[in-house]
PLY file of the C-alpha trace (Angstrom):
ply
format ascii 1.0
element vertex 640
property float x
property float y
property float z
element edge 639
property int vertex1
property int vertex2
end_header
114.09 172.75 52.40
116.39 170.89 50.10
116.36 173.86 47.66
117.22 176.07 50.56
120.25 173.92 51.55
121.41 174.13 47.88
121.38 177.94 48.10
118.56 178.26 45.48
115.82 179.61 47.84
115.24 181.76 50.83
112.61 180.19 53.09
110.24 182.10 55.44
107.77 179.80 57.20
104.27 180.98 58.00
102.97 179.40 61.26
99.28 179.66 60.63
97.38 178.96 63.96
100.19 176.69 65.13
102.89 177.26 67.66
106.40 177.09 66.02
107.51 174.88 68.83
104.97 172.24 67.81
106.67 172.08 64.40
110.29 172.34 65.53
109.88 169.51 68.10
106.82 167.62 67.07
104.05 168.02 69.60
100.26 167.53 69.70
98.87 166.93 66.15
102.28 166.88 64.57
103.54 164.21 67.08
100.45 162.13 66.37
100.83 162.47 62.62
104.48 161.43 62.75
103.54 158.42 64.78
100.97 157.33 62.25
103.57 157.78 59.43
106.07 155.67 61.27
103.42 153.01 61.69
102.62 153.05 58.05
106.16 153.37 56.57
108.22 151.98 59.47
110.28 153.77 62.15
113.47 153.59 60.03
111.71 155.07 57.01
114.00 157.42 55.07
111.02 159.45 53.96
109.63 159.98 57.51
113.13 160.95 58.67
113.46 163.59 55.97
110.00 164.95 56.75
111.01 165.26 60.52
114.16 166.99 59.59
112.48 169.40 57.23
109.84 170.36 59.79
112.41 170.78 62.54
114.61 173.08 60.29
111.51 175.01 59.20
110.47 175.50 62.78
113.83 177.00 63.59
113.64 179.57 60.88
112.49 183.14 61.39
109.00 183.66 59.89
105.48 184.84 60.69
103.21 183.52 63.44
99.46 183.88 63.12
97.58 182.78 66.24
94.07 181.63 66.78
91.78 183.53 69.10
93.54 186.62 70.40
96.48 185.04 72.10
99.18 187.41 73.25
99.42 190.19 75.75
96.53 192.61 76.40
95.70 194.94 73.48
97.49 192.81 70.95
94.42 192.52 68.65
94.37 196.33 68.18
98.11 196.57 67.48
98.01 193.62 65.03
95.52 195.61 62.98
98.26 198.12 62.12
101.35 196.00 62.59
102.88 192.99 64.34
103.62 192.39 67.91
107.03 190.85 68.08
107.15 187.75 70.12
110.38 185.89 71.07
110.46 182.20 70.32
113.86 180.88 71.63
116.51 182.61 69.59
114.06 183.43 66.86
111.68 186.41 66.40
108.27 185.99 64.87
105.91 188.81 64.03
102.80 187.76 65.82
99.32 188.43 64.46
95.97 187.79 66.00
93.13 185.86 64.21
90.62 188.11 62.58
93.15 190.37 60.98
94.29 188.14 58.14
94.28 191.05 55.62
96.90 192.97 57.69
98.89 189.67 58.10
98.98 189.06 54.35
99.82 192.67 53.65
102.78 192.47 56.10
104.08 189.24 54.40
103.83 190.82 50.99
105.76 193.85 52.21
108.50 191.75 53.79
108.89 189.54 50.70
109.00 192.57 48.41
111.72 193.94 50.64
113.70 190.67 50.29
113.30 190.73 46.53
114.96 194.14 46.56
118.09 192.38 47.76
119.92 192.08 44.41
123.37 190.68 43.59
126.33 192.97 43.17
128.11 193.66 39.86
131.30 191.70 40.28
133.50 192.36 37.29
133.25 192.53 33.52
135.37 189.35 33.21
135.56 187.46 36.49
138.40 185.23 35.49
139.68 182.86 38.17
136.97 183.82 40.64
134.99 180.60 40.88
137.71 178.43 42.32
138.52 181.09 44.96
134.89 181.49 45.88
134.86 177.69 46.62
137.83 178.02 48.82
136.11 180.89 50.72
132.99 178.84 51.14
135.04 176.29 52.96
136.48 178.90 55.30
133.02 180.44 55.89
131.70 176.97 56.95
128.05 177.97 56.30
126.84 174.62 57.61
127.72 175.76 61.11
124.76 177.71 62.35
125.65 178.19 66.01
128.68 180.43 65.66
129.65 183.83 64.34
132.80 183.95 62.13
134.93 186.87 61.17
136.87 186.09 57.96
139.72 188.25 56.50
140.74 188.65 52.88
144.12 190.34 52.54
146.57 191.12 49.81
148.24 193.89 47.87
146.41 196.65 46.13
144.88 195.71 42.76
145.05 191.97 43.35
141.23 191.52 43.37
140.18 191.49 46.96
137.01 193.59 46.30
136.07 191.58 43.28
136.36 188.31 45.26
134.37 189.79 48.14
131.57 190.77 45.77
131.59 187.30 44.19
131.31 185.50 47.59
128.59 187.97 48.61
126.54 186.97 45.51
127.03 183.30 46.21
125.80 183.32 49.77
123.85 186.46 50.67
120.38 184.79 50.24
121.29 182.27 53.05
121.15 185.14 55.54
118.27 187.22 57.04
120.04 190.39 56.04
123.23 191.48 54.30
125.35 194.53 53.66
128.35 195.37 51.51
130.24 198.38 52.75
132.63 199.39 49.89
135.65 201.68 50.24
135.51 201.91 54.09
139.00 203.48 54.15
137.95 206.32 51.75
134.45 206.82 53.03
135.31 206.84 56.74
137.72 209.75 56.30
135.11 212.17 55.03
133.11 214.37 57.44
130.61 212.19 59.28
131.84 209.39 56.99
131.75 206.66 59.68
128.21 207.66 60.81
127.05 207.42 57.21
128.63 203.98 56.96
126.80 202.79 60.11
123.53 204.18 58.74
124.04 202.42 55.40
124.94 199.07 57.11
121.74 199.16 59.20
119.51 200.18 56.26
120.91 197.45 53.97
120.60 194.71 56.62
117.16 195.81 57.86
115.72 196.51 54.41
112.95 198.99 54.22
113.96 200.90 57.30
115.94 204.10 57.56
118.16 205.17 60.51
119.56 208.38 61.79
122.76 208.01 63.66
124.00 211.00 65.74
127.47 209.78 66.72
129.76 206.81 66.07
129.38 205.50 69.65
125.58 205.56 69.25
125.80 204.00 65.86
127.87 201.06 67.28
125.29 200.53 70.02
122.44 200.61 67.56
124.14 197.95 65.37
124.48 195.69 68.38
120.94 196.26 69.51
119.31 195.63 66.16
121.46 192.85 64.83
122.47 190.69 67.78
119.56 188.36 67.08
119.82 188.30 63.28
121.78 185.96 61.05
123.57 188.52 58.84
126.28 188.70 56.22
128.35 191.87 56.42
131.33 192.67 54.16
133.59 195.61 55.09
135.78 196.32 52.07
139.16 198.07 52.09
139.56 198.53 55.87
142.88 200.18 56.79
142.46 201.12 60.47
141.31 199.20 63.58
138.91 201.98 64.65
136.80 201.24 61.47
136.20 197.72 62.63
135.49 198.81 66.17
132.78 201.08 64.82
131.19 198.64 62.40
131.78 195.17 63.75
133.30 195.34 67.13
133.10 191.60 67.91
131.17 188.43 67.21
128.66 189.06 69.98
127.22 192.03 67.95
125.51 189.60 65.60
123.18 186.59 65.71
124.19 182.94 65.44
125.23 181.84 61.90
126.44 185.36 60.96
129.49 185.88 58.79
131.60 189.10 58.73
134.11 189.36 55.94
136.81 192.01 56.02
139.06 192.92 53.07
142.33 194.81 53.84
145.84 195.39 52.62
147.13 195.05 56.18
147.08 191.64 57.68
147.95 192.95 61.13
144.55 194.70 61.28
142.92 191.24 61.12
145.26 189.82 63.77
144.71 192.85 66.13
140.90 192.50 65.79
141.03 188.82 66.79
140.41 187.17 63.45
141.56 183.58 63.66
144.57 182.88 61.41
142.64 179.93 59.98
140.01 182.28 58.85
142.44 184.58 56.87
142.72 184.13 53.17
145.55 185.70 51.25
144.37 186.84 47.74
147.35 186.20 45.48
148.08 187.27 41.89
146.71 185.21 39.06
148.62 182.28 37.67
150.00 182.58 34.07
147.00 180.91 32.48
144.34 182.98 34.17
146.43 186.13 33.69
146.60 185.52 29.89
142.82 184.81 29.75
141.97 188.03 31.66
144.26 190.10 29.51
143.03 188.72 26.26
139.38 189.42 27.21
140.21 193.06 27.87
142.69 193.55 25.02
141.17 191.64 22.10
137.45 191.29 22.71
135.67 192.57 19.59
139.07 193.40 17.88
140.18 190.01 16.66
141.15 191.49 13.33
144.16 193.22 14.85
147.11 190.78 15.08
149.67 191.34 17.91
152.72 189.19 18.22
153.00 186.69 21.08
156.22 188.40 22.08
154.47 191.68 22.84
151.69 189.93 24.78
154.29 188.15 26.79
155.96 191.37 27.62
152.78 192.91 28.94
152.13 189.76 31.06
155.65 189.88 32.36
155.14 193.56 33.32
151.76 192.89 35.04
153.04 189.70 36.90
149.43 188.47 37.41
148.02 191.58 39.02
144.37 191.87 37.85
144.35 195.66 38.02
147.35 195.98 35.77
145.92 193.36 33.29
142.60 195.15 33.10
144.10 198.67 32.75
146.69 197.75 30.21
144.35 195.44 28.30
141.78 198.13 27.96
144.29 200.83 27.04
145.92 198.70 24.31
142.57 197.40 22.89
142.28 198.15 19.22
145.79 199.49 18.87
148.53 198.28 16.53
151.87 196.77 17.28
153.81 200.11 17.08
151.51 201.57 19.75
152.04 198.46 21.91
155.86 198.85 21.61
155.69 202.54 22.44
153.48 201.86 25.42
155.90 199.32 26.73
158.80 201.72 26.35
156.93 204.33 28.28
156.08 201.93 31.05
159.80 201.00 31.42
160.54 204.58 32.33
157.36 205.47 34.41
154.47 203.40 35.74
150.89 203.77 34.46
149.15 206.40 36.61
145.90 204.49 37.30
147.92 201.44 38.44
150.31 203.50 40.43
147.61 205.47 42.31
146.07 202.25 43.54
149.33 200.71 44.67
150.58 203.97 46.31
147.71 203.91 48.82
149.58 201.24 50.82
152.74 203.38 50.87
150.87 206.53 51.87
149.55 204.75 55.03
153.07 203.97 56.37
154.89 205.86 59.13
157.96 207.82 57.99
160.56 205.14 59.10
158.70 202.38 57.30
158.53 204.59 54.20
162.31 204.97 54.29
162.79 201.18 54.64
160.39 200.48 51.76
162.08 203.01 49.41
165.55 201.61 50.19
164.39 198.06 49.42
162.55 199.18 46.19
165.48 201.22 44.86
168.45 199.12 46.10
167.79 195.77 47.75
164.97 193.82 46.05
166.12 190.18 45.81
169.06 190.66 48.16
169.77 188.56 51.25
167.43 189.44 54.10
170.12 189.32 56.76
172.35 191.61 54.82
169.44 194.05 54.23
168.65 194.09 57.94
172.28 194.95 58.78
172.40 197.81 56.31
169.00 199.27 57.46
169.83 198.80 61.13
172.99 200.89 60.59
170.71 203.75 59.52
168.90 203.65 62.92
165.65 202.43 61.42
163.32 200.12 63.41
164.02 197.37 60.96
162.42 194.38 62.54
158.99 195.90 63.05
159.37 197.87 59.85
159.85 194.70 57.75
157.01 193.01 59.49
154.69 195.93 58.67
155.71 195.94 55.04
155.16 192.15 54.81
151.71 192.45 56.51
150.74 195.13 54.03
151.77 192.99 51.07
154.50 195.53 49.98
157.30 192.98 50.40
157.58 189.21 50.93
160.38 187.05 52.23
161.32 184.14 49.97
164.09 181.62 50.67
166.04 184.13 52.76
165.65 187.06 50.40
163.28 190.06 50.28
161.17 190.35 47.23
158.42 192.59 45.96
156.05 192.74 42.96
157.76 194.55 40.04
154.86 197.08 39.93
155.25 197.86 43.58
159.04 198.35 43.01
158.27 200.58 40.14
155.85 202.61 42.28
158.58 203.07 44.93
161.09 204.21 42.42
158.66 206.64 40.84
158.12 208.15 44.30
161.78 209.01 44.59
161.85 210.30 40.99
158.92 212.57 41.74
160.96 214.34 44.44
162.59 216.19 41.49
162.01 215.04 37.96
164.63 217.24 36.31
167.56 217.13 38.78
168.70 213.78 40.18
171.00 215.70 42.61
167.94 216.83 44.49
166.50 213.37 45.01
166.89 211.26 48.19
168.21 208.17 46.40
170.31 207.53 43.32
170.64 204.16 41.64
170.47 204.64 37.90
173.82 204.64 36.01
173.38 208.02 34.28
172.02 209.79 37.38
174.78 208.56 39.69
177.54 209.44 37.24
176.08 212.86 36.41
176.03 213.76 40.09
179.39 212.34 41.08
181.36 213.40 38.02
179.90 216.92 38.20
180.21 217.24 42.04
176.64 218.51 42.06
175.36 216.50 45.02
173.14 218.20 47.57
171.79 217.73 51.15
168.85 215.93 49.66
170.79 212.82 48.85
170.55 210.18 51.53
171.72 207.07 49.65
173.67 206.12 46.53
173.92 202.51 45.28
175.50 201.75 41.86
176.26 198.22 40.89
177.83 197.73 37.46
177.91 194.28 35.74
181.67 194.53 35.18
184.57 196.93 36.27
184.44 200.33 34.70
187.08 203.09 35.19
185.55 206.51 36.17
186.99 209.64 37.57
185.33 210.59 40.89
187.05 213.63 42.48
187.91 214.17 46.08
184.91 216.42 46.65
182.21 214.43 44.88
180.50 213.77 48.23
181.36 216.94 50.06
177.93 218.56 49.68
176.05 215.40 50.58
175.98 216.07 54.32
173.01 213.75 54.87
174.43 210.76 52.92
173.90 207.64 55.12
174.48 204.88 52.55
177.11 204.62 49.84
177.66 201.43 47.80
179.67 201.37 44.68
180.54 198.07 42.99
182.73 197.61 39.97
183.41 201.36 39.91
187.19 201.81 39.53
188.19 205.31 40.32
191.03 206.72 38.23
191.66 209.40 40.85
194.21 207.95 43.37
193.91 210.58 46.13
191.68 210.30 49.16
187.92 210.83 48.74
186.24 212.96 51.46
183.17 211.49 52.96
180.51 212.99 55.23
180.43 211.95 58.95
176.73 211.02 58.66
177.67 208.09 56.54
176.45 204.79 58.20
177.23 202.14 55.59
180.16 202.32 53.11
181.00 199.70 50.44
183.51 200.40 47.71
185.43 197.26 46.78
188.38 198.17 44.52
188.45 201.72 45.91
191.66 203.43 44.77
192.62 204.84 48.18
191.44 205.00 51.76
188.69 207.63 52.11
188.90 210.48 54.66
186.28 211.84 57.01
185.85 215.23 58.56
186.89 215.83 62.16
184.29 215.02 64.76
182.30 211.92 65.73
181.72 209.36 63.01
178.52 207.27 62.60
179.91 204.52 60.35
178.60 201.02 61.17
179.52 199.03 58.10
182.78 199.22 56.10
183.68 197.20 53.00
187.09 198.05 51.32
187.67 194.56 50.02
189.93 193.90 47.04
191.76 197.18 47.36
195.58 198.01 47.77
195.30 199.56 51.18
198.27 198.82 53.47
196.71 200.05 56.63
193.42 201.12 58.05
191.88 204.56 58.12
193.75 207.22 60.09
190.61 207.99 62.12
189.85 204.31 62.83
189.85 205.00 66.49
186.99 207.46 66.03
184.59 204.81 64.66
183.05 203.82 67.98
179.89 202.58 66.25
181.66 200.37 63.68
180.22 196.74 63.72
181.05 195.23 60.37
184.39 195.45 58.60
185.31 193.68 55.38
188.92 194.02 54.36
189.20 190.75 52.54
191.39 190.17 49.42
193.66 193.13 50.34
197.20 191.87 49.34
198.97 194.98 50.68
197.48 194.69 54.13
200.14 193.59 56.55
198.72 194.52 59.98
195.37 193.80 61.53
193.83 196.99 63.07
193.78 197.55 66.75
190.23 196.35 67.67
190.25 198.14 71.04
189.50 201.28 69.01
186.18 199.71 67.89
184.44 198.41 70.97
181.19 197.53 69.15
182.86 195.48 66.29
180.93 192.24 65.65
182.42 190.96 62.37
185.85 191.24 60.83
186.74 189.66 57.51
190.37 189.48 56.57
190.15 186.40 54.27
192.51 186.35 51.39
194.96 188.90 52.89
197.99 186.80 51.92
200.60 189.18 53.30
199.07 189.83 56.72
201.93 189.35 59.13
200.21 189.25 62.48
196.94 189.50 64.34
196.76 192.44 66.75
196.65 191.20 70.45
193.35 193.13 70.96
191.60 190.38 68.98
191.95 188.03 71.85
190.17 190.31 74.34
187.39 191.89 72.28
184.04 191.43 74.04
181.62 191.71 71.14
183.52 190.20 68.26
181.51 187.13 67.07
182.97 186.40 63.67
186.62 186.59 62.52
187.56 185.27 59.09
191.29 184.71 58.57
191.01 182.11 55.84
194.22 181.60 53.88
196.21 184.05 56.00
195.80 182.13 59.28
199.02 180.12 58.79
201.08 183.39 58.77
199.54 184.95 61.87
200.22 184.93 65.61
199.38 184.69 68.42
198.02 181.14 68.17
194.46 180.20 68.62
195.16 178.83 72.05
195.43 182.34 73.48
191.82 183.11 72.42
189.57 184.57 75.14
186.67 185.78 73.13
183.57 183.94 71.95
183.89 184.74 68.16
183.51 182.16 65.49
186.93 181.76 63.82
186.83 180.88 60.07
190.23 179.31 59.16
191.53 176.50 57.09
0 1
1 2
2 3
3 4
4 5
5 6
6 7
7 8
8 9
9 10
10 11
11 12
12 13
13 14
14 15
15 16
16 17
17 18
18 19
19 20
20 21
21 22
22 23
23 24
24 25
25 26
26 27
27 28
28 29
29 30
30 31
31 32
32 33
33 34
34 35
35 36
36 37
37 38
38 39
39 40
40 41
41 42
42 43
43 44
44 45
45 46
46 47
47 48
48 49
49 50
50 51
51 52
52 53
53 54
54 55
55 56
56 57
57 58
58 59
59 60
60 61
61 62
62 63
63 64
64 65
65 66
66 67
67 68
68 69
69 70
70 71
71 72
72 73
73 74
74 75
75 76
76 77
77 78
78 79
79 80
80 81
81 82
82 83
83 84
84 85
85 86
86 87
87 88
88 89
89 90
90 91
91 92
92 93
93 94
94 95
95 96
96 97
97 98
98 99
99 100
100 101
101 102
102 103
103 104
104 105
105 106
106 107
107 108
108 109
109 110
110 111
111 112
112 113
113 114
114 115
115 116
116 117
117 118
118 119
119 120
120 121
121 122
122 123
123 124
124 125
125 126
126 127
127 128
128 129
129 130
130 131
131 132
132 133
133 134
134 135
135 136
136 137
137 138
138 139
139 140
140 141
141 142
142 143
143 144
144 145
145 146
146 147
147 148
148 149
149 150
150 151
151 152
152 153
153 154
154 155
155 156
156 157
157 158
158 159
159 160
160 161
161 162
162 163
163 164
164 165
165 166
166 167
167 168
168 169
169 170
170 171
171 172
172 173
173 174
174 175
175 176
176 177
177 178
178 179
179 180
180 181
181 182
182 183
183 184
184 185
185 186
186 187
187 188
188 189
189 190
190 191
191 192
192 193
193 194
194 195
195 196
196 197
197 198
198 199
199 200
200 201
201 202
202 203
203 204
204 205
205 206
206 207
207 208
208 209
209 210
210 211
211 212
212 213
213 214
214 215
215 216
216 217
217 218
218 219
219 220
220 221
221 222
222 223
223 224
224 225
225 226
226 227
227 228
228 229
229 230
230 231
231 232
232 233
233 234
234 235
235 236
236 237
237 238
238 239
239 240
240 241
241 242
242 243
243 244
244 245
245 246
246 247
247 248
248 249
249 250
250 251
251 252
252 253
253 254
254 255
255 256
256 257
257 258
258 259
259 260
260 261
261 262
262 263
263 264
264 265
265 266
266 267
267 268
268 269
269 270
270 271
271 272
272 273
273 274
274 275
275 276
276 277
277 278
278 279
279 280
280 281
281 282
282 283
283 284
284 285
285 286
286 287
287 288
288 289
289 290
290 291
291 292
292 293
293 294
294 295
295 296
296 297
297 298
298 299
299 300
300 301
301 302
302 303
303 304
304 305
305 306
306 307
307 308
308 309
309 310
310 311
311 312
312 313
313 314
314 315
315 316
316 317
317 318
318 319
319 320
320 321
321 322
322 323
323 324
324 325
325 326
326 327
327 328
328 329
329 330
330 331
331 332
332 333
333 334
334 335
335 336
336 337
337 338
338 339
339 340
340 341
341 342
342 343
343 344
344 345
345 346
346 347
347 348
348 349
349 350
350 351
351 352
352 353
353 354
354 355
355 356
356 357
357 358
358 359
359 360
360 361
361 362
362 363
363 364
364 365
365 366
366 367
367 368
368 369
369 370
370 371
371 372
372 373
373 374
374 375
375 376
376 377
377 378
378 379
379 380
380 381
381 382
382 383
383 384
384 385
385 386
386 387
387 388
388 389
389 390
390 391
391 392
392 393
393 394
394 395
395 396
396 397
397 398
398 399
399 400
400 401
401 402
402 403
403 404
404 405
405 406
406 407
407 408
408 409
409 410
410 411
411 412
412 413
413 414
414 415
415 416
416 417
417 418
418 419
419 420
420 421
421 422
422 423
423 424
424 425
425 426
426 427
427 428
428 429
429 430
430 431
431 432
432 433
433 434
434 435
435 436
436 437
437 438
438 439
439 440
440 441
441 442
442 443
443 444
444 445
445 446
446 447
447 448
448 449
449 450
450 451
451 452
452 453
453 454
454 455
455 456
456 457
457 458
458 459
459 460
460 461
461 462
462 463
463 464
464 465
465 466
466 467
467 468
468 469
469 470
470 471
471 472
472 473
473 474
474 475
475 476
476 477
477 478
478 479
479 480
480 481
481 482
482 483
483 484
484 485
485 486
486 487
487 488
488 489
489 490
490 491
491 492
492 493
493 494
494 495
495 496
496 497
497 498
498 499
499 500
500 501
501 502
502 503
503 504
504 505
505 506
506 507
507 508
508 509
509 510
510 511
511 512
512 513
513 514
514 515
515 516
516 517
517 518
518 519
519 520
520 521
521 522
522 523
523 524
524 525
525 526
526 527
527 528
528 529
529 530
530 531
531 532
532 533
533 534
534 535
535 536
536 537
537 538
538 539
539 540
540 541
541 542
542 543
543 544
544 545
545 546
546 547
547 548
548 549
549 550
550 551
551 552
552 553
553 554
554 555
555 556
556 557
557 558
558 559
559 560
560 561
561 562
562 563
563 564
564 565
565 566
566 567
567 568
568 569
569 570
570 571
571 572
572 573
573 574
574 575
575 576
576 577
577 578
578 579
579 580
580 581
581 582
582 583
583 584
584 585
585 586
586 587
587 588
588 589
589 590
590 591
591 592
592 593
593 594
594 595
595 596
596 597
597 598
598 599
599 600
600 601
601 602
602 603
603 604
604 605
605 606
606 607
607 608
608 609
609 610
610 611
611 612
612 613
613 614
614 615
615 616
616 617
617 618
618 619
619 620
620 621
621 622
622 623
623 624
624 625
625 626
626 627
627 628
628 629
629 630
630 631
631 632
632 633
633 634
634 635
635 636
636 637
637 638
638 639
């Protein structure tokens, strides 16, 4: 029994002509024997205490019961000759044999033990680096010492981070402590094939109840069969790569499906699936990327094993590690592909990766993107192409202006490990960002003007300088490290009728005339713009406007048409002398006029605006009127 507790042995007691209850709670001869032992060694004897505990635990295990003299229901002797009569003992089930048929009894035990020996460990990974410490953490969450409950435990994290590897490792570490076990791999993929879920249910039952085969005729019947056959068995079930709640409903609906002590482990990229299925947050384990030390060890094992004669500079190794950012999938794929190659091949591979991601890695990561709804895909691509590392509140403003469901969209991306929020910014793994950018490039490899998003220097300038934009373009963001003078003509955006987002920073236009913008534009930032842009006649959808640090003297002629405008930044405009009439923009929430040194007065509408919540007049406040005492709004005024 000590060996069993250490996880070294599976124990199946044989109750030979003795009732399991006599062993579990000492009665009759066992009670008398224990009394004699206590008389000999003393009631406080550690040895006697251990003997009692061992017998009690053994009596609580499922095993085989061989009775003396034909006990059982009528006809049991005949049935025992060909197989056991199952007799319930508390929460345990004991195959019950009648005396006189010991040969059949022994044959049955041999068959059962042979079946258990067929339960073999899983192949985890060629180099399971960093696994042992994580297995120990999972053991704590599984709380295997608790035998009266059923736990569902969730492993979640981004694609390629090692969830399946960890699930296999914990399976190997604990599966012999259960009466039956099953590892269902690639649930997402397998459940989508014809009759795929039925096949998964049949496999689960056959693995747990070794030596038996099942035919399932429908998913509903399969679920009932799982409950019926497993509700009194202590089982370990791992459902790997789950991506939809219905898969869990069909394979492990709730804890009542399984016997006490059972553990159900679910791996997924989507944390919300675990939440919606009722998995306790304390039983969720986020599988994170490897730290630098473990990442280096894993990469070296794949890249250099057996090829030590090839010397590669530490700089190249560091560049690969920087590219992989601790993602085991990337470390394994790149290590194997670079194995046995020289430095020139390493350099060339890194050059290729800087332009397009590795296909094997990309295909795995892209699964998370493919499962998103269209609006969430739009949000993800905008962050990947434009906003990684930017302030989260700013990103929410921009995306909200595009009529996306930003709050729920960001939550979904976080739950699916595609983005994360860190210190008020939105971040994502470099390989996930690269995957998102590659999705956009795949829209048209040869013609940037036919892609939905432009952010690369050459692509943006080729399209704008050549006036070759199309309806495909939805967003353009170009941020240069320092000001550059470029000629962008008045019709550069004319054909981009679906353009919703335009951000140009440090782009100084040498053309001084008005630029024509489409009415679909929702967010427009062009600090240092040479002139005030113009829109077509008709309703405007602009929500955010940033014309800071320009020489504009007044606002757009069509300002009164911007009924959806919420955010205006006209800071650092030395030629601006008059604040706009805010009654033309009933939804305006923020107005930044800081640094407008020659602003002569504040328009009286500012005092009565119902939704304005931030007004920044820093530096220029001393030159404005009316005074703050006439204020009747609830905006926050930023002034010296």
